[in-house]
N, C-alpha and C positions, 0 to 999 in steps of 0.2 A: 504494499500500500504506499501510496505518496505521503511523504510527512512535510510537505512544502507549507510555508506560510505565504501570504500574499506578496510580500517583498521578494522572496526568493522562489516564488511559483513559476514553474516552467511547463504547467499543463497545457496541453495543445500545441506545443512546440516540437519540431522534429529536428533532431541533433545528429550530424554525423561525426563520429570519433574515430580517427585513423590510428592504426597501431593499437588497436583496443583488445587485442587477444590476451594481454597480459600487462603487469606492471602499472604505469602511471595512466595509460590509455584506459584500461579497464577500470581503474579507480575512478577516473573522471566519468566514464560512461555510467557506472553505477551510482555516482553521486547525483548526476543530472536525473537518472531514472527515479531515484528515490525522492527527487523534488517534482515528480510528474511528467517528465519529459518522455517523448518517444525517442528511443536511442537506435541509432544504426551503427552497429560495431563494424568496423572494418579490420581486416588482417589478411594475410597472404594465404595461410593455411585454412582451407575450408572446414576441416574436421576440428581443429582447434578452436576456431571462431565459433563454431556451431555449438561446441560445448560451453562456450562463455555466454552466449545468447540463451541457451537453456538454463543457465545457472540464474540469469536475471529474470527470465519468464517464471521459473520455478518460484521465485521470491514474490511474483505477482506484478512485475514491471513489463512495461510495453517496449519489448526489444525484438531487433531482427539483425540480420547480418549481410554484408556485402563484401564479398571476398575478391580483393584485386590488389595489384602491385600499384602503389601510388606513384611509383615512376613511369607507369604506362599511361600516358595522357588519354589515349583513346578509351582505355577500361575506366579510368576515373571519371571521364566525362559521361560515359554510358551509366555508371552507376548513379550519378547525379540525376541523370535523366529518369532513371528506374524510380528513384526515391521521389521525385516530384511526381511521376505518374501515378504512384500509389497513393500519395498523401497530400496532393495538390500544392505544396510548397516545402521549402527547406528553410527552417529558421537559423539554425546554427551549424557551424562546422568548427571542430576542435582538430587542428592540424598537429598531430602528435607523433606520427610515425617517423621513426628515425634510426641510423644505425652508427655504430661506432668503429673506429679502426685505430689501433695503437701501435704506432711505429715512430722511431726517431725521425726528425724532419730530413736529416739528410739521406736517409734510407726509404723515404716515403714514396711508394710508386704513383706516378702520375694517374694511372687508371683507378687506383683506390682513392686518390683525392677526389677525382670527378665523380665516382660512385657515391661518396659521403655528401657531397655538395649536391649532387642530383637528388637525393633522397631527403636531405635535412633541409633543403632551401628551395630547389627549382620545383619539387612537387608541391610544396606549400603554395608557391605562387601560383601553379597551374590550377590546383583544387581552389585556393582562394578567389582567383578571378573567375573560375567557372561557377562557384557557388554564388559569388556576388551577382553575377548576369542573372540568376535565377530568383535571387532574393530581391533585387530590384522590381522584379515583376510582380512581387507578392508583398510589397510594402516594408521590406527591410529585413534585418537580421543582425547576427552577432558572429564574428570570426575570432577565435582564439588560437594562437600559434604557441606550441612549446618550444621555448628557446632554452637557455641554460645560464646558470651563474657564470659559466666560462664565456668569454667573448670579450667584455670589458676587462676581464682579468684572464690570464693563461696559465697553463702548466705543460710540461714537456709532454712529447709523443702524440698529441691530438691536434695537429695543425689543420686538417680539414674539418673536423668537428668545430672547432673553435671559429674558423672563418665561415662556416655556414651558419652557425647560430648567431654570430654578430650579423652576418647579412640578413638573418631573418628579422633580427631586431629592428634593422633599419627598413625592411620591407614593411614591417608591421606599422611603423609611422607612416611610411609613404601611402600605405593603402587607407590607414585611417584618415589622412588628410583629404584624399581624394574621394573617398566613399561616404564621409560623414554627411554630406548633404543629400546622399541618396537613401538615408535611413539605416545604413549599415555601419556598426561599431566594430573596430579591428584592436585587439589587444593581445598581449602575450603573458604567458606564466614562465617564470624562470626559476626552475628548481635548483637546489644545491645537490649534495649527494644523496641519492634515495636508493634505499635497499631494494632493488628489482632484479630480475633475473639477468638483465644486460650487465649488472655490476657484480655478480656473484663472484667472479674471480679476484676482485679487489676487496670484497668483503672477508673473503676467506685469506687474504694476505694479511697476515698479522701486522706487519710494519705498516702497510697502507691504511688498514683498518684503524690502528691507533693514531695515525696522523689526522684522519678524517675526525675522529672523535675529539682529539685534543684541539683541533683547529677550528671547530665548529663551537660558537660561544654556548650553545644548547646542549653539547656534550654527546651528541649521538647522530646517526644517519637519520633521515626522515622515512616514514613509511609511505608506501603509495597512496593510501587513502587519505594521508594529510594533503594530497594535492586536489582532492575533489572538491572541497569548499571553494577554492580558488576558481575552478571551472563553473561552479554554480553562480557564484558572484557575478562574474563577468558575463555570464549568458543571461542573467535574470533581471527584473526590473530594479534590483538593488544597484545594479551598475549601469543605469539607463543614461547617464551622462558621463561615462567613463570610456574614453577611446583614445588610442595611440599610448597606452600605458603598459609598462612592463612590470607585473606584479612578481616580486621576489618572494620565494618560499625555500628559504636555505638556512633557516636557523641563525641567521645574522653572520653567516660566514663571509659573505662578500663584502661586508663592511668592518671586519675585524682586522686589526693589524698586530 
């Protein structure tokens, strides 16, 4: 059952969440569903995606799946068309799908740099552009991009990720400025270190884990569900005049010295 109040009520709104088969994406999808949204989960593996859709449906939420690779422009566009055909409109897009590749910059292959940028930045532009075209026709909507604490600050071995996420911050601002007059808000959520499947190797590395815990003022990793509230806020009436904003959810790590 939905637990939304009027301020955070997402009832009647259809929201597509990419990279929603696990981790942050699923947490955001679950939070939006709990506040009344119809959520469309995206992932590349149809079986994994179906299991997550079933999990939400079993809890009484309105959930469905769209399996496609976000870097496939034709597939992404077709998925948006199917969503609009089924429901008449798409209100929200949470562009969360992303990949990581950790190699020192002097050894970083160009093909891997392009792959990370294509997934973490270019796909967000394509999906955002195509979703916005459809939102304009039905009175507006909200787009939320998942960026990162990294970008304004950096660490070794992830140059492509940092470049893509910083580019996505800039794209968020550019789209907010251009689309605000069309009834579309564009914002971003910037997580710090989150205990997701993608970070399993880092969590299991005792030295790195100790560094994260010691470096984060709140003294721990974030849990995926702690990103859900940020997504709900930026999608809901509570954030009705918020656009072009990057909301940090990093336990104050990015502002600590």
